[in-house]
N, C-alpha and C positions, 0 to 999 in steps of 0.2 A: 351446484350448477342448476340453473333454472330449467324447468321442464319445457320442451318445445311443444307448442300447440299442435294438435293433430289437424288434419284437413276438416274433419267434422267440427271440431271446436272453433276453427276459424270461420266455417260456414255459419254456425249458430250466431256468432257475433255479427257477421255481415247481414244477417236477416233483420237485425234492428229491434228485436224484442228481448225482454228480460231473460236471463239464464239463472235459474234458481238451483243452488247447490246445497250439499249437506248429506246426512244419512237418510233423511226422510222429510216429508212435508205433512204437517198436522192436518191441514184441510185444503185441498187444491182449489176448492170453491172460493177461498179467500185470497188467492194470489192476485197481485196487481198485474193485469194484462195491458198490453199496449197495441196500438194499431199495427197490423201486419200487412204491408202493401202487397207482397207477392201472393200470399194465400187469401187475402181478404179477411174481414172481421178483425178480431184481436187474438193475441196469443202470448204464451210464455213457454220457454223450454224448461224442462226439469232435468238436471244432470247430476244424479246422486253418485256417491262414492262407489257403491256396489255395482253400478251399471258397467263401469270399467271399459267402455268402448265397444261393448257387445250389443247393447240396446240403447235406443233413444226414446225420449218421451216429451210430449208437450201437451199443454192445455189450450183449447181453442174456444172462441166465442163467436157465435153467429148472431147478428143483430135481428131484432124482431122483423119478421116478414122478409128477411134478406137471404143471401146465399153467399157461399164462398166462391172463389175463382176456380174454374176447372183446373185440375193438375194431374200429372202422372209421374211415376218415378220407378226406378229399378230397385227399390227397397220395399220390404213388406211392412204392412201396417194393420194393427188391431185397434178398433175404436170402441170406446165405452161411453154411452150417453149419460152424463151426470145430471143434466136437467133439460127439460124441454121435449118437444115433439117436432118431427119433420121428416125429411126423406133424403135419399141419396140416389143420384143418377150414376150409372156405370156403363161404359162402352169401350170398345177397342178402337185403335187408330183406324180412321177411314170407314168406320162402321156406325156412324151416327144414326142410321135408320134402324139399327138393332139395339138401340139404347135401352138398358134395363132401368127399372125404377122400383125401389122398395121403401117402405115407411118404417120409422122407429120411434121410440119413446124413452122416457127415463128408465135406465136399467138395461137398455138394449146393448148387445155386444155383437160385433161383426168384424169380418176381415175384408179389406179392400184387395181384390185380386191383383196380383203382381203386374205392374206397369199399365194397368187400365186407366183410361180417363175417368175421372170421377168428380162429382160436384155435390156438396152437402147444402141442403136447403132448409131454412127455418120455416115451419108451417104454422107458427103461432105469433101472438102479439107480445111475447116475452122472449128474452134472450135465451139461446141454447148454449149450454156449456158441455164440452166433451173432452175426454182424455184419450190420447193416442200413444200406443207403444209401437216402435218401429225398429227395423234393422238398419236404419240409415247410417249409423257410425261405421258398421262393417263395410258397406258398399262405398261410401264416400272416402273412407280411409284406404280402401283397397285400390280404387281407381284414380283418386286424386283429380277428378274431373267432374265437377258438379253439373255443368251444362249437359254432359253425356248422361249422367244419372237421371237428370230431370227432362231429358229431351229425346230419348230413344223411342223409336216407333215400333220396336219389336213386339210382336204379339205372342204371348205365352198361351197358345191355344189349349195346351193340356191343363192349364189352370182355370181358364175361363173362355167360353165360346158362346156367351149370351144365352145359356140354357134357361128356359122359362122357369124352372124350379130351383135355380141356383140359390136364391135367398129365401126359399121356403123353409121354415123350421122343420127339423126332422127329429126323430127319436132313435136314430141308428146308434145303438150302444153295444159294445162287446168288451169282454175282459182282455186286457193286454198287460202282461207283466204284473198281475195281481191287483190291478185297478181297472175300473170301468172307464172306457174311453168313448167319448161322444163325438161322432163325426157329423158336424153341422157347420154351415157357413153363416148362420144367424141364430142368435138366442134372443128371444123377445124381451125377457126380463131376467137378468142373471141373479137379481136379488131374491126371486121366488122360484127359480127353476129347480126341478127335481135333482137332488144330489144323492148319490148312492152310498149306502153304508160302507164303512171301511174300518172294521173293528181292529184290524192289524195296527192301525195308528192310534187306537185308544177307544175305550167304551163310549159309545154315542157319537163318535167322529164319522163324518161323511165327506167323501172326496170323489169328484168326477173330473177326469181330465178331458180336454177337448182339442180337436184338430180342426182348423178352419182354413179353407181355401188352398190346401196343399202347402201351407206356409211352414217355414222352418221356425217360426215363432209359435210355440205351443204353450199350453197353460192348463190350469185346473181351477175348479171352484171347490172350496173347502168350507166345512161348517163344523164347529165343535161347541159343546155346551159350556155355559158359564160355570165356573168352578173347576174346570179341567183345563190345564195349560197344554199347549202344543209342545211335545217332547223336543228337547234341545237337539239340533241337527245342523249340518253345514253342507254346502254345495258350491259349485262353481259360480262366479259372479255373473251378472247380467239379468238375474231374476228380479222382477218387479212385483210387489204385492200391493194390491188395492183393497182397502176395507170397504165392503159393501153394506155392512150392518153391525151394530153394537159398538162398544168402546172398550178400551183396555190399553195395554202397552206391550212393547217388544223390547227384550234385552238382547244385545249382540256384543260379541267380544272375540278378539283374535285367539288363535290356537295357543299361542305362548302363554296366555293367561290361565290355561288349564281348564278342565271340565267344570270345576267349581271355583270360579275366580274370587268370589268374596272370601271363601274359606282359605284360599291360597294367599290372601293378602293382595290380590290384584284387582280389587273392586274399582280402582281408578281407571282401568282399561275397559270397563263395561260402558257401552253406549246405550242409553235408554231413549226410545221413541214412543211417546204417547200417541194413541190413535183413536179415531172415531170414523164414522161414515165419511168417506172422501179422503182418507189418509193414504199416502203412498210411502213406501220405504224399500230399500234395496241393500241387503247385507253383502259386504265384500266377500271375495273368494276365500273359502276356508274358514270364515268366521262362524262361530257357534251362534245360534239364534233360538229364541223361544218366545212364543206368543202367549199372553195372559189376558183373557177377557175379564172385564169387571162388570159388576152390577150397574145398571143404568143410573141408579140413584146415587152411586158412589163416584167420587172424583176419579178420573182416569189415573191409574197407577195404584189403586187399592191393592195391598199385598198382605195376606194371600187373597186371591180372587174370591169374590162372594159367590154364593151358590144359588142365586136367583137372578132372573133377567133373561133378556133375549139372547139366544145362541148367536155366537159370532160367525159371520160369513165373510170370506175374502176371496178374491180372484188373483191368481198369480200367472204371470206370463214371462217368457224368456226364450233364449235360444234352445233348440233341440240338441242337447249335448249327447 
């Protein structure tokens, strides 16, 4: 029996831009984008198997010297700037005179406050490319009413009230559940931001989780040395991993293949995703996964990983389970 499309899947197709599927995308910068009349600029949705209707994702392009159309919505959104410089305007319904403005650059990471009006502006003569992770599938599939999701004027004053320091970077960090959690609404450059040691995950490993804008989308920035692979683990679907630096590959496989699938004769069930800066992937619920950085001079997929090169850094985001 054919699977019935969800409200979110129907909406993606109605938006008229490409929908890219699979387990991962090698380099989002190389995706073919198409004009996006509603949002302005160009875009493409990414709908990976592991996202499972918990999270949404898209790549957007802002033309040189241009801007996207203002929009607001009842789903949450995290934005990472892949390339370019510019600014974002944010304001609540009926409060245009209290409009906030902050600037960003390549590597910037920030949250759009829930249901605020916002507009992204390209401040250069080159195109801007960005990646956004959202909770759109949950909201659209729950309400089955896109005009309401995109048209409510309700102000979440506890999330955003045009505070002058809302998008000012902070270093408010504290230990939560054995990890350092960073409460900030704006990270100037996630590629070079301070990441805290996390020896419990392995020698030389660093992990800092982050909370932005009171969002139910949470995440972390992780870094580990070349020559050391990320321990095999699994979790609920919806998590999206973006590679910020280095290259390598990820192996993922279902529980029924066993902890050592190759030894168990289940190698055919293992999915391999090669990655580099700009890669995204999303393991399905309950699937084992392990990340293996490679030396920069080696082809992605060198096994075992080489012991020289740039430490791998990635950012992960997903629902707060």
